[in-house]
N, C-alpha and C positions, 0 to 999 in steps of 0.2 A: 216259746221263748226260753223256757227253762233248759231244754235240751241244747239249744244254741249256746246259752251262757256257759253250760258245763262242758261243751265240746263233745258231747256223746249222747246218743239216743238210738232207739230201735223202734221202728214202726212196722207192723205186720198187718196186712189186710187179708181177709179171707174171701176168696172168690170161688170158682168152680171150673172144672174142665169144660163145662158147658160154655164158658166165656172164651175158651180157646178153640172149640170145635164148632161154634155157631149153633149150639144146641146138642142134645143127646137123644138118640132114638130115631127110628125111621119117620119120615114125613111123607105123606102120600100126595098124589097129584091134586087132590082136593084141598090140600093144606092141613088136613087133620093129622094127628099123630105127633110123635115127638114127646120125649119125657119132659123136656123143659120148653116153655113157651118162648116166644120172641123177646118179650120184655125181660125175662129172667136171663136169657143168654146175653142180651145186649147190656144189661146192668153188670153182669159178671165180667164181660169183656171190658166195659168201662172202668171197672175197679182195677183191672190189670193195667190198663193204660194210665189211669190216674196214679197208680203206684210208680210207674216209670217217670211220669212228670215230676212227682214229688222227689223221687230219688235224685233226679238231675239238680233239683233246687237245693237240697239239704246235704248232699254228700260232702261238700267242702267243710262243713261244720262238724264232721264226725258223726253224722246221723245217717242211718241207712233206712231204706224203705223197700220192703219186699212183699210179695203176695204168696199165699199158699192156696193152691187150687186142688181141692179134693175131688176124687171120682166118687163112685158109689161107696158110701160108708154106712155101716150098720148103725143106724140112728133112728130116732122117732120120725125124722123127715122122710127116710127111705122105707119105713115100715109098711106103708100102704102100697108100695110099688113092687113089681115083679121084675127084678133085675136079672138079665141073662148074663151072668158073669163068666160063662164058659168061654166066651170069645176074648176075654181079657187075658194077657200073658200070665198074670198071677190070678188064676181063676177063682176069686173069692171076693166077698165084700171086705172093704177096709174096716179097720177098727178106729174108734175115736182117739185112742191113745197114740195111734200112728200119725194122725194129724197134729195132735198136741206135741209129739216129738219133733215134728218139722218146725213148728212155731218155736219150740224151746231152742232149737239150733239157731234159728234166725235172730233170736234175742240175745244169744250168748256172745260174749266178747270175741270168741274165736271166729265169728262170722263177720268181722269188721270189714272185710273186703268183698262181701257179697252185698250188692246194691242194685236195685231195679230189676230183680229177677222174679220169675214166677216158678215156684217149686211145686211140681205136680206130685200129689200123693194119690195115685190112681192105679197102681198095679201095672202100669204100662198101657193103660186104655188109650191115652192120647200121646202120641210121640211126634216130635217135630225135629 
């Protein structure tokens, strides 16, 4: 309600490229494999679509809602995995500050006309 009253607000959700690609990593005929499980991929895809729904509802009030979808990021979550980054167009792990920069852009007043989008921070891993 406060954002609506002031006619300005920024909402940014954090998802994952897993929510765009239906999971990450190979899945074998027996259903094994894949870096992210079905529940993770579905929840991240749900966050992306919830963002779009919210964006439609609040845009007229000067409020924007967007999602940031990171790919493999050098973080504690990724520390236990072996990521094959050679196949990514920018062949390295992303850095946390790169995700933070995407969020900073989306909360900045200069992004006032960006609404309902999913900003991938993934080195080109998932392209649509």
